KEMAR-591249 format. One record per residue (C-alpha): x, y, z; residue number from 1; residue in one letter. Coordinates in steps of 0.05 Angstrom, whole numbers. Example, Ala and Ser with C-alpha at 12.3 -4.5 7.8 and 13.67 -1.06 7.14 Angstrom:
KEMAR-591249
{u:246 v:-90 w:156 tido:1 tortor:A} $
{u:273 v:-21 w:143 tido:2 tortor:S} $
This chain:
KEMAR-591249
{u:-390 v:-101 w:97 tido:1 tortor:M} $
{u:-323 v:-114 w:114 tido:2 tortor:G} $
{u:-302 v:-146 w:41 tido:3 tortor:I} $
{u:-330 v:-79 w:8 tido:4 tortor:L} $
{u:-292 v:-33 w:45 tido:5 tortor:Y} $
{u:-221 v:-82 w:29 tido:6 tortor:A} $
{u:-239 v:-77 w:-51 tido:7 tortor:L} $
{u:-245 v:1 w:-46 tido:8 tortor:L} $
{u:-153 v:11 w:-27 tido:9 tortor:P} $
{u:-141 v:-65 w:-72 tido:10 tortor:A} $
{u:-185 v:-5 w:-138 tido:11 tortor:I} $
{u:-149 v:65 w:-113 tido:12 tortor:F} $
{u:-93 v:42 w:-93 tido:13 tortor:W} $
{u:-75 v:4 w:-142 tido:14 tortor:G} $
{u:-81 v:66 w:-192 tido:15 tortor:S} $
{u:-41 v:117 w:-130 tido:16 tortor:I} $
{u:33 v:81 w:-166 tido:17 tortor:V} $
{u:7 v:91 w:-227 tido:18 tortor:L} $
{u:-28 v:162 w:-219 tido:19 tortor:I} $
{u:41 v:196 w:-185 tido:20 tortor:S} $
{u:85 v:169 w:-237 tido:21 tortor:V} $
{u:37 v:208 w:-294 tido:22 tortor:K} $
{u:30 v:276 w:-255 tido:23 tortor:L} $
{u:107 v:278 w:-242 tido:24 tortor:G} $
{u:162 v:285 w:-193 tido:25 tortor:G} $
{u:206 v:258 w:-150 tido:26 tortor:N} $
{u:192 v:212 w:-97 tido:27 tortor:A} $
{u:201 v:265 w:-45 tido:28 tortor:Y} $
{u:142 v:313 w:-74 tido:29 tortor:Q} $
{u:102 v:257 w:-85 tido:30 tortor:Q} $
{u:104 v:233 w:-17 tido:31 tortor:T} $
{u:91 v:299 w:-1 tido:32 tortor:L} $
{u:37 v:317 w:-52 tido:33 tortor:G} $
{u:2 v:236 w:-25 tido:34 tortor:I} $
{u:1 v:275 w:39 tido:35 tortor:T} $
{u:-23 v:349 w:26 tido:36 tortor:L} $
{u:-85 v:307 w:-21 tido:37 tortor:G} $
{u:-84 v:257 w:56 tido:38 tortor:A} $
{u:-98 v:324 w:107 tido:39 tortor:F} $
{u:-143 v:356 w:59 tido:40 tortor:L} $
{u:-188 v:296 w:62 tido:41 tortor:F} $
{u:-175 v:274 w:138 tido:42 tortor:S} $
{u:-208 v:347 w:153 tido:43 tortor:I} $
{u:-262 v:349 w:107 tido:44 tortor:A} $
{u:-279 v:279 w:135 tido:45 tortor:A} $
{u:-275 v:296 w:208 tido:46 tortor:F} $
{u:-328 v:352 w:192 tido:47 tortor:F} $
{u:-369 v:295 w:157 tido:48 tortor:I} $
{u:-365 v:248 w:231 tido:49 tortor:K} $
{u:-332 v:274 w:283 tido:50 tortor:M} $
{u:-301 v:229 w:321 tido:51 tortor:P} $
{u:-274 v:217 w:402 tido:52 tortor:E} $
{u:-203 v:246 w:392 tido:53 tortor:L} $
{u:-167 v:211 w:451 tido:54 tortor:T} $
{u:-82 v:244 w:474 tido:55 tortor:P} $
{u:-71 v:157 w:453 tido:56 tortor:L} $
{u:-108 v:161 w:392 tido:57 tortor:I} $
{u:-70 v:217 w:372 tido:58 tortor:F} $
{u:-4 v:196 w:389 tido:59 tortor:A} $
{u:-14 v:125 w:367 tido:60 tortor:V} $
{u:-55 v:157 w:306 tido:61 tortor:S} $
{u:8 v:201 w:282 tido:62 tortor:V} $
{u:54 v:146 w:296 tido:63 tortor:I} $
{u:21 v:112 w:248 tido:64 tortor:S} $
{u:18 v:169 w:191 tido:65 tortor:G} $
{u:110 v:156 w:202 tido:66 tortor:I} $
{u:105 v:102 w:186 tido:67 tortor:F} $
{u:64 v:103 w:123 tido:68 tortor:W} $
{u:120 v:154 w:99 tido:69 tortor:S} $
{u:166 v:125 w:100 tido:70 tortor:I} $
{u:131 v:65 w:67 tido:71 tortor:G} $
{u:103 v:104 w:12 tido:72 tortor:Q} $
{u:169 v:144 w:7 tido:73 tortor:M} $
{u:218 v:82 w:-4 tido:74 tortor:N} $
{u:155 v:52 w:-48 tido:75 tortor:Q} $
{u:165 v:110 w:-101 tido:76 tortor:L} $
{u:237 v:105 w:-90 tido:77 tortor:S} $
{u:260 v:42 w:-114 tido:78 tortor:S} $
{u:217 v:50 w:-181 tido:79 tortor:V} $
{u:275 v:85 w:-202 tido:80 tortor:A} $
{u:329 v:24 w:-193 tido:81 tortor:F} $
{u:260 v:-26 w:-212 tido:82 tortor:L} $
{u:204 v:-3 w:-249 tido:83 tortor:G} $
{u:131 v:-1 w:-229 tido:84 tortor:V} $
{u:110 v:-64 w:-252 tido:85 tortor:S} $
{u:169 v:-99 w:-214 tido:86 tortor:K} $
{u:185 v:-53 w:-160 tido:87 tortor:A} $
{u:93 v:-62 w:-136 tido:88 tortor:V} $
{u:90 v:-136 w:-144 tido:89 tortor:P} $
{u:157 v:-139 w:-112 tido:90 tortor:L} $
{u:122 v:-94 w:-54 tido:91 tortor:S} $
{u:59 v:-133 w:-44 tido:92 tortor:T} $
{u:93 v:-207 w:-30 tido:93 tortor:G} $
{u:133 v:-170 w:20 tido:94 tortor:M} $
{u:76 v:-132 w:60 tido:95 tortor:Q} $
{u:31 v:-194 w:51 tido:96 tortor:L} $
{u:88 v:-232 w:85 tido:97 tortor:V} $
{u:96 v:-192 w:148 tido:98 tortor:S} $
{u:27 v:-160 w:153 tido:99 tortor:T} $
{u:-10 v:-246 w:153 tido:100 tortor:T} $
{u:39 v:-261 w:207 tido:101 tortor:L} $
{u:24 v:-221 w:257 tido:102 tortor:F} $
{u:-46 v:-202 w:240 tido:103 tortor:G} $
{u:-47 v:-296 w:242 tido:104 tortor:V} $
{u:3 v:-307 w:294 tido:105 tortor:M} $
{u:-2 v:-238 w:334 tido:106 tortor:V} $
{u:-86 v:-217 w:338 tido:107 tortor:F} $
{u:-107 v:-292 w:332 tido:108 tortor:K} $
{u:-148 v:-279 w:271 tido:109 tortor:E} $
{u:-149 v:-344 w:245 tido:110 tortor:W} $
{u:-173 v:-391 w:294 tido:111 tortor:Q} $
{u:-202 v:-462 w:257 tido:112 tortor:T} $
{u:-158 v:-503 w:210 tido:113 tortor:M} $
{u:-217 v:-492 w:151 tido:114 tortor:T} $
{u:-198 v:-418 w:163 tido:115 tortor:V} $
{u:-118 v:-429 w:173 tido:116 tortor:I} $
{u:-120 v:-466 w:99 tido:117 tortor:L} $
{u:-163 v:-439 w:66 tido:118 tortor:I} $
{u:-114 v:-359 w:83 tido:119 tortor:G} $
{u:-55 v:-398 w:69 tido:120 tortor:S} $
{u:-77 v:-425 w:1 tido:121 tortor:C} $
{u:-101 v:-358 w:-18 tido:122 tortor:A} $
{u:-40 v:-318 w:13 tido:123 tortor:I} $
{u:0 v:-372 w:-25 tido:124 tortor:L} $
{u:-42 v:-362 w:-94 tido:125 tortor:L} $
{u:-27 v:-285 w:-83 tido:126 tortor:I} $
{u:52 v:-288 w:-68 tido:127 tortor:I} $
{u:62 v:-344 w:-131 tido:128 tortor:A} $
{u:21 v:-292 w:-170 tido:129 tortor:G} $
{u:65 v:-241 w:-145 tido:130 tortor:V} $
{u:126 v:-281 w:-157 tido:131 tortor:V} $
{u:97 v:-299 w:-228 tido:132 tortor:M} $
{u:89 v:-220 w:-254 tido:133 tortor:T} $
{u:153 v:-201 w:-234 tido:134 tortor:S} $
{u:179 v:-262 w:-273 tido:135 tortor:L} $
{u:150 v:-238 w:-331 tido:136 tortor:G} $
{u:186 v:-169 w:-342 tido:137 tortor:Q} $
{u:246 v:-162 w:-361 tido:138 tortor:K} $
{u:317 v:-146 w:-319 tido:139 tortor:K} $
{u:318 v:-76 w:-338 tido:140 tortor:N} $
{u:248 v:-56 w:-321 tido:141 tortor:G} $
{u:262 v:3 w:-286 tido:142 tortor:G} $
{u:335 v:9 w:-282 tido:143 tortor:G} $
{u:393 v:-34 w:-302 tido:144 tortor:N} $
{u:446 v:-84 w:-273 tido:145 tortor:G} $
{u:443 v:-128 w:-202 tido:146 tortor:R} $
{u:475 v:-55 w:-170 tido:147 tortor:G} $
{u:414 v:-37 w:-186 tido:148 tortor:N} $
{u:363 v:-90 w:-167 tido:149 tortor:F} $
{u:387 v:-93 w:-101 tido:150 tortor:K} $
{u:391 v:-28 w:-80 tido:151 tortor:K} $
{u:311 v:-25 w:-105 tido:152 tortor:G} $
{u:305 v:-91 w:-66 tido:153 tortor:I} $
{u:335 v:-61 w:2 tido:154 tortor:I} $
{u:294 v:3 w:-9 tido:155 tortor:I} $
{u:221 v:-46 w:-15 tido:156 tortor:L} $
{u:255 v:-82 w:62 tido:157 tortor:L} $
{u:247 v:-5 w:81 tido:158 tortor:I} $
{u:185 v:6 w:62 tido:159 tortor:S} $
{u:146 v:-56 w:70 tido:160 tortor:T} $
{u:173 v:-39 w:149 tido:161 tortor:V} $
{u:148 v:29 w:145 tido:162 tortor:G} $
{u:72 v:3 w:113 tido:163 tortor:Y} $
{u:79 v:-64 w:157 tido:164 tortor:V} $
{u:80 v:-7 w:226 tido:165 tortor:G} $
{u:20 v:41 w:193 tido:166 tortor:Y} $
{u:-29 v:-11 w:194 tido:167 tortor:V} $
{u:-19 v:-71 w:258 tido:168 tortor:V} $
{u:1 v:0 w:301 tido:169 tortor:I} $
{u:-68 v:21 w:296 tido:170 tortor:L} $
{u:-93 v:-51 w:299 tido:171 tortor:R} $
{u:-56 v:-69 w:368 tido:172 tortor:W} $
{u:-82 v:-8 w:401 tido:173 tortor:F} $
{u:-159 v:-23 w:370 tido:174 tortor:D} $
{u:-166 v:45 w:341 tido:175 tortor:I} $
{u:-215 v:53 w:282 tido:176 tortor:D} $
{u:-213 v:94 w:220 tido:177 tortor:G} $
{u:-247 v:136 w:231 tido:178 tortor:W} $
{u:-210 v:165 w:291 tido:179 tortor:S} $
{u:-137 v:150 w:261 tido:180 tortor:A} $
{u:-162 v:201 w:202 tido:181 tortor:L} $
{u:-137 v:261 w:212 tido:182 tortor:V} $
{u:-88 v:247 w:271 tido:183 tortor:P} $
{u:-52 v:197 w:219 tido:184 tortor:Q} $
{u:-54 v:248 w:159 tido:185 tortor:S} $
{u:-10 v:300 w:206 tido:186 tortor:V} $
{u:46 v:248 w:223 tido:187 tortor:G} $
{u:49 v:242 w:153 tido:188 tortor:M} $
{u:56 v:313 w:139 tido:189 tortor:L} $
{u:92 v:324 w:193 tido:190 tortor:L} $
{u:135 v:282 w:172 tido:191 tortor:S} $
{u:128 v:271 w:92 tido:192 tortor:S} $
{u:152 v:355 w:103 tido:193 tortor:L} $
{u:219 v:348 w:140 tido:194 tortor:A} $
{u:238 v:285 w:92 tido:195 tortor:I} $
{u:230 v:317 w:39 tido:196 tortor:S} $
{u:259 v:395 w:65 tido:197 tortor:L} $
{u:321 v:390 w:32 tido:198 tortor:K} $
{u:304 v:365 w:-33 tido:199 tortor:Q} $
{u:250 v:417 w:-63 tido:200 tortor:D} $
{u:190 v:406 w:-44 tido:201 tortor:P} $
{u:147 v:453 w:-52 tido:202 tortor:F} $
{u:141 v:438 w:-134 tido:203 tortor:S} $
{u:93 v:444 w:-185 tido:204 tortor:K} $
{u:102 v:369 w:-183 tido:205 tortor:Y} $
{u:74 v:371 w:-109 tido:206 tortor:T} $
{u:15 v:403 w:-113 tido:207 tortor:F} $
{u:2 v:354 w:-177 tido:208 tortor:R} $
{u:10 v:295 w:-121 tido:209 tortor:N} $
{u:-53 v:330 w:-91 tido:210 tortor:I} $
{u:-99 v:296 w:-138 tido:211 tortor:I} $
{u:-71 v:231 w:-117 tido:212 tortor:A} $
{u:-63 v:236 w:-54 tido:213 tortor:G} $
{u:-150 v:240 w:-51 tido:214 tortor:L} $
{u:-137 v:186 w:-88 tido:215 tortor:V} $
{u:-102 v:139 w:-28 tido:216 tortor:W} $
{u:-145 v:173 w:22 tido:217 tortor:S} $
{u:-217 v:149 w:-3 tido:218 tortor:T} $
{u:-171 v:70 w:2 tido:219 tortor:G} $
{u:-147 v:99 w:62 tido:220 tortor:N} $
{u:-205 v:100 w:93 tido:221 tortor:L} $
{u:-230 v:33 w:61 tido:222 tortor:G} $
{u:-180 v:1 w:104 tido:223 tortor:L} $
{u:-177 v:22 w:168 tido:224 tortor:L} $
{u:-260 v:15 w:160 tido:225 tortor:L} $
{u:-250 v:-49 w:152 tido:226 tortor:A} $
{u:-208 v:-80 w:209 tido:227 tortor:I} $
{u:-246 v:-87 w:256 tido:228 tortor:P} $
{u:-295 v:-122 w:225 tido:229 tortor:L} $
{u:-250 v:-176 w:186 tido:230 tortor:I} $
{u:-188 v:-163 w:214 tido:231 tortor:G} $
{u:-103 v:-140 w:185 tido:232 tortor:V} $
{u:-96 v:-213 w:152 tido:233 tortor:A} $
{u:-157 v:-212 w:103 tido:234 tortor:V} $
{u:-166 v:-129 w:98 tido:235 tortor:S} $
{u:-94 v:-119 w:91 tido:236 tortor:F} $
{u:-89 v:-178 w:46 tido:237 tortor:S} $
{u:-156 v:-165 w:-3 tido:238 tortor:M} $
{u:-125 v:-97 w:-8 tido:239 tortor:S} $
{u:-58 v:-112 w:-40 tido:240 tortor:Q} $
{u:-109 v:-142 w:-91 tido:241 tortor:T} $
{u:-101 v:-68 w:-145 tido:242 tortor:G} $
{u:-23 v:-103 w:-156 tido:243 tortor:I} $
{u:-61 v:-119 w:-211 tido:244 tortor:V} $
{u:-80 v:-49 w:-240 tido:245 tortor:I} $
{u:-10 v:-17 w:-222 tido:246 tortor:S} $
{u:10 v:-95 w:-260 tido:247 tortor:T} $
{u:-15 v:-77 w:-322 tido:248 tortor:L} $
{u:-13 v:5 w:-331 tido:249 tortor:G} $
{u:54 v:-6 w:-316 tido:250 tortor:G} $
{u:56 v:-52 w:-381 tido:251 tortor:I} $
{u:5 v:-17 w:-423 tido:252 tortor:Y} $
{u:5 v:53 w:-394 tido:253 tortor:L} $
{u:75 v:75 w:-377 tido:254 tortor:L} $
{u:103 v:8 w:-439 tido:255 tortor:K} $
{u:152 v:-18 w:-386 tido:256 tortor:E} $
{u:186 v:-71 w:-417 tido:257 tortor:K} $
{u:167 v:-146 w:-412 tido:258 tortor:A} $
{u:192 v:-209 w:-433 tido:259 tortor:S} $
{u:141 v:-261 w:-419 tido:260 tortor:R} $
{u:70 v:-223 w:-419 tido:261 tortor:K} $
{u:30 v:-292 w:-420 tido:262 tortor:S} $
{u:73 v:-289 w:-339 tido:263 tortor:F} $
{u:50 v:-226 w:-318 tido:264 tortor:V} $
{u:-23 v:-239 w:-334 tido:265 tortor:I} $
{u:-26 v:-304 w:-301 tido:266 tortor:A} $
{u:5 v:-285 w:-240 tido:267 tortor:G} $
{u:-53 v:-232 w:-243 tido:268 tortor:C} $
{u:-99 v:-277 w:-246 tido:269 tortor:L} $
{u:-76 v:-324 w:-193 tido:270 tortor:M} $
{u:-73 v:-251 w:-148 tido:271 tortor:I} $
{u:-145 v:-237 w:-159 tido:272 tortor:I} $
{u:-174 v:-320 w:-144 tido:273 tortor:A} $
{u:-127 v:-304 w:-78 tido:274 tortor:G} $
{u:-165 v:-237 w:-50 tido:275 tortor:G} $
{u:-226 v:-281 w:-76 tido:276 tortor:V} $
{u:-206 v:-336 w:-32 tido:277 tortor:L} $
{u:-187 v:-287 w:29 tido:278 tortor:L} $
{u:-265 v:-267 w:28 tido:279 tortor:G} $
{u:-284 v:-335 w:39 tido:280 tortor:F} $
{u:-236 v:-335 w:114 tido:281 tortor:T} $
{u:-297 v:-283 w:134 tido:282 tortor:K} $
């Protein structure tokens, strides 16, 4: 069941950047709209299954939501410099390395040598696939020149810190998905609003992106339910295989240029293979 839960974010998160770009707005409006959608989703979910909310659970989950806002806003900001089909693969690679190190070295999620070998091969396949998809993009995919590329990478590094913090802090305090859902969305909403106040936050694009927030929330619930069952390393890594959707969508739906489509397709196949192999670690 944990594997099935982990596939939800792969599908829904793989579509989220594409949906936000299509719905329009800047990174601030998109992030705020997504958090509004996430908040509405969490309220509805709360009345379906009312979890126990202690002060510790509430505080830690709010902090998790703040980390997410940092990650999401900076990932969306990097698209202006790199394009969707380059930014998302690079972001995925950074997140995978970081979360896997936490899962394996801090939480000791891979115990036997066989599991470590299979998991390591799977992660290497996914990272190699990320590199292949990135190499297949034109260098000016989302902006021009090395200056823009450097800015995009710096923004993605900040984004990675946010995303990793969002996942790891809940695992550290052993907080389950249902309990985290509402307070996490509160943290997301408040931090996104604070960051966006000077950026025309309440526009039509903000409210359009509520749709993206509902899509994101479905994937988020899947990840939060998967982590206690199969661990951070496997669940988060599998969730990132949705990069295939965002990468191919960037090329075929958003018409971003790819200099070597064969590299992109090969990279996507490697990512899928890595995701399947990760399933065998559990």
